[in-house]
C-alpha positions in Angstrom: 30.2 52.0 0.8 26.6 52.9 1.7 23.7 51.2 0.3 20.5 53.2 -0.4 17.9 50.9 -1.9 15.7 52.8 -4.3 13.0 51.5 -7.1 13.9 52.0 -10.6 13.5 50.4 -14.2 16.7 48.5 -15.2 18.0 49.3 -18.6 18.1 46.6 -21.0 21.3 44.9 -22.0 22.1 43.0 -25.2 22.0 39.8 -23.6 22.1 36.2 -25.1 21.2 32.7 -23.7 23.8 32.0 -21.3 24.8 28.6 -22.7 25.5 29.7 -26.4 27.3 32.5 -28.5 25.2 33.0 -31.6 26.7 32.1 -34.5 26.2 35.3 -36.3 27.6 37.2 -33.5 30.2 35.3 -33.5 30.9 35.8 -37.1 30.2 39.7 -37.1 32.9 39.9 -33.9 35.5 37.5 -35.9 34.9 39.7 -39.2 35.5 43.3 -37.4 38.5 41.6 -35.3 40.2 40.9 -38.5 41.1 44.6 -38.6 43.3 43.6 -35.8 44.9 40.9 -38.0 45.6 43.6 -40.5 47.0 45.8 -37.8 49.5 43.0 -36.4 50.7 42.2 -39.8 51.3 45.7 -41.0 52.7 46.7 -37.5 55.6 44.0 -37.5 56.0 43.2 -40.9 58.8 46.0 -41.2 61.0 43.9 -38.8 62.1 41.5 -41.4 62.7 44.5 -43.9 64.2 47.2 -41.7 67.9 46.6 -41.9 67.8 46.2 -45.9 65.8 49.4 -46.4 68.6 51.2 -44.0 71.5 50.1 -46.5 69.3 50.6 -49.8 68.5 53.9 -49.1 71.8 54.7 -47.0 69.7 56.3 -44.0 71.1 57.7 -40.9 70.0 56.5 -37.7 67.7 59.4 -37.2 66.1 59.0 -40.7 65.9 55.4 -40.3 64.1 55.9 -37.1 61.5 58.0 -38.5 61.0 55.5 -41.4 60.5 52.7 -38.8 57.9 55.0 -37.1 56.1 56.4 -40.0 53.3 53.9 -39.8 52.7 54.9 -35.8 52.7 58.3 -36.6 50.1 57.6 -39.1 48.4 55.8 -36.1 48.7 58.5 -34.0 46.6 60.6 -36.6 44.4 57.6 -37.2 43.4 57.0 -33.4 43.1 60.9 -32.8 40.5 61.4 -35.8 38.9 57.7 -35.2 36.2 58.8 -33.1 34.7 61.2 -35.6 33.9 58.9 -38.6 32.9 56.2 -35.8 30.3 58.3 -34.6 29.3 60.7 -37.8 29.1 57.7 -40.2 28.5 54.6 -38.2 30.8 51.7 -36.9 30.4 49.5 -40.1 31.4 52.4 -42.9 34.4 52.9 -40.5 35.5 49.3 -40.6 34.7 49.1 -44.0 37.0 52.2 -45.0 39.9 50.9 -42.6 40.5 47.9 -45.2 40.9 50.4 -48.2 43.5 52.1 -46.4 45.3 49.2 -45.6 45.0 47.9 -49.5 46.4 51.3 -50.5 49.3 51.0 -47.9 50.6 47.7 -48.8 50.6 48.4 -52.4 52.4 51.5 -51.9 55.0 50.1 -49.7 55.5 47.4 -52.5 56.5 50.1 -55.2 57.8 52.6 -53.1 61.1 54.0 -55.2 62.5 56.1 -52.0 62.4 56.7 -48.5 59.7 59.6 -49.0 57.2 57.3 -51.0 57.9 54.6 -48.4 57.0 56.9 -45.6 53.8 58.2 -47.0 52.7 54.6 -47.7 53.5 53.5 -44.3 51.6 56.6 -42.9 48.4 55.6 -44.6 48.3 51.9 -43.5 49.1 53.7 -40.0 45.9 55.7 -40.1 44.0 52.5 -40.8 45.6 51.1 -38.1 44.8 53.8 -35.5 41.2 54.1 -36.6 41.0 50.3 -36.2 41.8 50.3 -32.7 38.7 52.8 -32.1 36.1 51.4 -34.1 36.8 47.5 -33.9 36.9 46.9 -30.2 34.0 49.6 -29.7 31.9 47.9 -32.3 32.6 44.4 -30.8 31.4 45.8 -27.2 28.4 46.9 -28.5 27.2 43.8 -29.9 28.4 41.3 -27.4 26.6 39.7 -24.1 28.1 41.1 -21.1 29.0 37.5 -20.0 31.5 37.0 -23.2 32.4 40.7 -24.0 35.8 40.0 -22.9 36.2 36.8 -25.0 34.5 38.3 -28.0 36.5 41.9 -27.8 39.8 40.1 -27.0 39.4 38.4 -30.3 40.6 42.1 -31.7 43.9 41.8 -29.8 44.4 37.7 -30.3 44.1 39.0 -34.4 46.6 41.3 -33.8 49.0 38.5 -32.5 47.9 36.3 -35.2 48.8 38.9 -37.4 52.2 39.3 -36.0 53.4 35.8 -36.2 51.9 35.7 -39.8 54.3 38.6 -40.8 57.1 36.9 -38.8 56.7 33.5 -40.9 56.0 35.4 -43.9 59.3 37.3 -43.6 61.2 34.1 -42.9 59.9 32.5 -45.8 60.2 35.4 -48.1 63.7 36.7 -47.0 65.6 34.6 -49.7 63.1 35.4 -52.6 65.6 37.8 -54.0 66.9 41.4 -53.8 63.4 42.6 -53.7 62.4 40.3 -51.0 61.7 43.4 -48.6 58.8 44.7 -51.3 57.0 41.1 -51.0 57.2 41.2 -47.4 55.3 44.2 -47.3 53.1 44.3 -50.3 51.5 40.7 -49.7 49.2 42.7 -46.9 47.1 43.8 -49.9 45.5 40.3 -50.1 44.0 40.0 -46.6 43.3 43.5 -46.8 40.6 42.9 -49.6 39.6 40.0 -48.0 38.5 41.7 -44.7 36.7 44.7 -46.8 34.6 42.3 -48.6 33.7 40.6 -45.3 32.9 44.1 -43.6 29.9 44.4 -46.4 28.2 41.9 -44.6 28.1 42.9 -40.9 25.3 45.1 -39.3 25.5 48.3 -37.6 25.9 48.9 -33.9 22.2 49.0 -32.5 23.6 51.4 -29.9 24.8 53.7 -32.5 21.6 53.5 -34.5 19.4 54.2 -31.2 22.0 56.6 -29.5 23.4 58.4 -32.3 21.3 58.1 -35.7 18.2 57.8 -33.4 16.6 55.5 -35.7 14.5 53.4 -33.8 13.1 50.9 -36.3 16.7 50.2 -37.5 18.0 49.6 -34.1 15.3 47.2 -33.5 15.8 45.5 -36.5 19.6 44.8 -35.4 18.4 43.7 -31.8 16.0 41.2 -33.6 19.2 39.7 -35.4 21.2 39.5 -31.9 18.5 37.9 -30.1 16.0 36.1 -32.6 13.8 34.3 -29.9 12.7 37.8 -28.2 9.2 39.2 -28.9 8.6 42.4 -30.4 7.9 44.0 -27.2 10.9 42.7 -25.6 12.9 44.3 -28.5 11.0 47.5 -28.2 11.6 48.0 -24.5 15.3 47.1 -24.8 15.2 49.8 -27.5 13.6 52.4 -25.6 15.9 51.6 -22.6 19.0 52.3 -24.6 17.4 55.3 -26.2 16.5 56.5 -22.5 20.2 56.2 -21.4 21.5 58.0 -24.7 19.1 60.9 -23.8 20.4 60.9 -20.1 24.0 61.0 -21.3 23.3 63.9 -23.6 21.8 66.0 -20.7 24.6 65.0 -18.2 27.3 67.1 -20.5 30.2 67.0 -22.5 33.5 64.4 -22.7 35.7 66.9 -20.4 33.5 67.2 -17.7 34.2 66.3 -14.0 32.0 63.4 -14.4 34.4 61.6 -17.0 37.2 62.1 -15.2 37.6 58.5 -13.9 37.3 56.9 -17.6 39.7 59.5 -19.2 42.2 58.8 -16.5 42.0 55.0 -16.7 42.3 55.2 -20.4 45.1 57.2 -20.3 47.0 55.5 -18.0 46.5 52.0 -19.4 47.3 53.1 -22.9 50.6 54.9 -21.3 51.7 51.7 -19.2 51.3 49.6 -22.1 53.7 51.3 -24.3 56.5 51.9 -21.5 56.8 48.2 -21.0 58.7 48.6 -24.3 56.7 45.8 -26.2 56.6 47.6 -29.6 60.2 48.5 -29.3 60.9 44.5 -28.8 58.5 43.5 -31.4 60.0 46.1 -33.9 63.6 45.4 -33.3 63.3 41.8 -32.2 66.2 40.6 -34.8 68.4 43.2 -33.7 68.0 42.8 -30.2 68.6 38.9 -30.6 71.9 40.0 -32.8 73.4 42.1 -30.0 73.2 38.8 -27.9 75.4 37.3 -30.5 72.8 35.2 -32.8 73.5 35.1 -36.3 70.8 37.2 -38.5 69.3 34.1 -39.8 68.9 32.7 -36.3 67.8 35.9 -34.8 64.8 36.5 -37.3 63.8 32.5 -36.5 64.1 33.6 -32.7 61.2 36.6 -33.8 59.0 33.6 -35.1 59.3 32.3 -31.9 58.2 35.4 -30.2 55.2 35.5 -32.5 54.2 31.9 -31.5 54.7 32.8 -27.5 52.3 36.1 -28.1 49.8 33.7 -29.8 49.6 30.9 -27.2 49.4 33.5 -24.2 47.0 36.0 -26.1 44.9 33.0 -26.6 45.1 32.2 -23.0 44.3 35.4 -21.8 41.3 35.8 -24.1 39.8 32.8 -22.5 40.4 34.0 -18.9 39.4 37.2 -19.3 35.8 36.7 -18.6 36.5 34.1 -15.8 39.3 35.9 -13.9 38.5 39.5 -14.8 40.6 42.2 -16.4 42.2 43.4 -13.1 43.5 39.8 -12.0 45.1 39.5 -15.6 46.7 42.7 -15.2 48.1 42.0 -12.1 49.5 38.8 -13.6 51.3 40.8 -16.3 52.8 43.1 -14.1 54.6 40.8 -12.4 55.7 38.8 -15.4 57.0 42.3 -16.9 59.1 43.1 -13.7 60.7 39.8 -13.2 61.5 39.6 -17.3 62.9 43.2 -17.6 64.8 43.0 -14.6 66.7 39.9 -16.0 67.1 41.1 -19.4 68.6 44.3 -18.0 71.0 42.0 -15.5 72.0 40.0 -18.5 73.4 43.0 -20.6 75.0 44.4 -17.5 76.7 41.2 -17.0 77.0 40.0 -20.5 75.0 36.8 -19.6 73.6 36.7 -22.9 72.4 33.5 -22.9 69.0 33.8 -21.0 68.2 36.8 -23.0 65.9 34.8 -25.6 64.1 33.0 -22.8 63.4 36.1 -20.9 62.2 37.9 -23.9 59.6 35.1 -24.4 58.9 35.6 -20.8 58.1 39.2 -21.2 56.2 38.4 -24.4 54.0 36.0 -22.5 53.4 38.5 -19.5 52.2 40.9 -22.0 50.1 38.8 -23.9 48.1 37.5 -20.8 47.9 40.7 -19.1 47.9 44.2 -21.0 47.8 42.4 -24.5 44.5 40.8 -23.5 43.2 43.5 -21.4 43.7 46.8 -23.0 41.4 47.2 -26.0 38.4 45.2 -23.9 38.8 47.7 -20.7 39.1 50.7 -22.9 35.6 49.9 -25.0 34.0 49.3 -21.6 34.9 52.1 -19.1 32.9 55.0 -21.3 29.2 55.9 -21.7 27.5 55.1 -24.9 27.6 58.5 -26.0 31.2 59.2 -25.3 32.6 55.7 -26.4 34.0 56.3 -29.5 35.6 59.5 -28.1 36.7 57.8 -25.1 38.2 54.8 -27.5 40.1 57.3 -29.7 41.8 59.0 -26.3 43.0 55.7 -25.2 44.2 54.7 -28.6 45.7 58.1 -29.3 47.7 58.0 -26.1 48.8 54.4 -27.0 50.2 55.3 -30.3 51.6 58.8 -29.3 53.9 56.8 -26.8 54.2 53.8 -29.5 55.4 56.2 -32.0 57.9 58.2 -29.9 59.5 54.8 -28.3 59.9 53.3 -31.9 61.4 56.4 -33.2 64.0 56.8 -30.3 64.8 52.9 -29.7 67.5 52.7 -31.8 69.2 55.9 -30.6 68.5 54.9 -27.1 70.4 51.6 -27.3 73.3 53.3 -29.1 73.4 56.1 -26.6 73.2 54.0 -23.5 74.0 50.7 -22.3 71.1 48.3 -23.3 71.0 47.5 -19.5 69.6 50.8 -18.9 67.0 51.0 -21.4 65.5 47.6 -20.0 65.8 48.8 -16.6 64.0 51.7 -17.2 61.1 49.6 -18.7 61.2 47.7 -15.5 60.8 50.7 -13.3 57.8 51.4 -15.5 56.1 48.2 -14.7 56.9 48.5 -11.0 54.6 52.0 -11.3 52.0 49.9 -13.4 51.7 47.5 -10.4 51.1 50.1 -8.2 48.3 51.4 -10.4 46.5 48.3 -10.7 46.2 47.7 -7.1 45.2 51.4 -6.2 43.2 52.6 -9.0 41.7 49.8 -11.6 38.4 48.8 -11.0 36.9 45.3 -12.2 34.6 45.4 -15.0 33.6 41.4 -15.8 30.3 40.4 -16.0 28.5 43.8 -16.3 26.6 45.5 -19.0 28.0 48.3 -20.3 25.4 50.8 -18.7 26.3 49.3 -15.3 29.8 50.0 -15.5 28.8 53.5 -16.7 27.0 53.8 -13.6 29.9 52.5 -11.3 32.4 54.9 -12.6 29.9 57.8 -12.3 29.1 57.0 -8.8 25.5 56.7 -10.0 22.7 54.4 -8.7 22.6 51.1 -10.2 19.9 48.6 -10.3 20.2 45.5 -8.3 18.9 41.8 -9.5 15.9 42.5 -7.7 14.9 45.3 -9.6 16.1 48.4 -6.9 19.0 50.4 -7.1 21.9 51.0 -4.7 24.8 53.7 -4.6 27.9 51.4 -5.8 31.3 52.6 -5.5 34.1 51.5 -8.0 36.7 48.6 -7.5 
């Protein structure tokens, strides 16, 4: 790596005093990350109702897979279009309307009269999920200080997992309320959806969107003042001018699908691809069925699923706490080794019928995912794209994630019927070996850097050092 000093002005960053997280930023991050809670709840709540739905409407395996994957197909659509409202109308309005979609979906599922109406309601919720995976991590990344960006953006994933465990617990307590228990399981999501929508009305717009997209300097300075209340007017103006200049440079550098964007695009695609090819959504969606395949009874299997939620929550919390200390790349290493070990053992257990180890291995798999890919994916994608292309890049990563999630969830019932489960889990294990190689040879570290610094590293541009001069930096 060559270093070539040259004087330059360092673009300002959204920096807070190192010894504190401003309570207002924490509140904004928590509010926007509650979209993740609704995402997790909506995605997994179906696991407690899926077998009842299949028998109630006498669904074939293919139609059952389609009904189960309906939300994910909506999510594919939401992630595909999510960058447009996020850029066109702003981060705040987009986050608010996500809540409205969740409300419609929850009520629609609760009152579904046939498989068609059920699928439509699930698709609407899926659209909200897809857009949330674009708008929420992006919004948090744009308001967070570099030293705490991993923690704050990681709260989106933590809330996904919290929503998952609440869904499992909710299903466990609602399973015996009567023949319409499945309707209650799906319909209760309306209550947190209303709360989230109301809270979104109290957050400000992202200053980077106000300055870079809307070109509203005064509004941008106003939000910067809320983020940094102790800064002087001149300091805020300098910061706003630096962000405006950065946005202007990005417009001049070209569009999204250009050679300079190749690195971020490939990174976003591959982290999302490997996230789903671990088999995580198949295990979360079909956890009770997987446990029943090992000989556990239906009620015991559902209780084991609550254990999955607890494990996921604890290790996601650990990952979110460690991501700014150890870095994104280190956590991906840890997760990769955990994936390979646990998936390999699950495959061996199904081949040899040593089913006693499967629950422990599934818990280990969830722990590996939570502390690795789960804690990193949405933080990493939100960091690696330039301000001008962040919404589009987030949409690309989210779209890739949900395309493979939808395909995997739809075909998993057919896969375990057509092939021995051991082969299915062995395939997932092989994909995680490929992920380990990708982390080793391609993934850069982004912890502690401003979004503008990460942009320069990935583009190979000259970046300023602490002394105020710049040097050419490679990525790794």
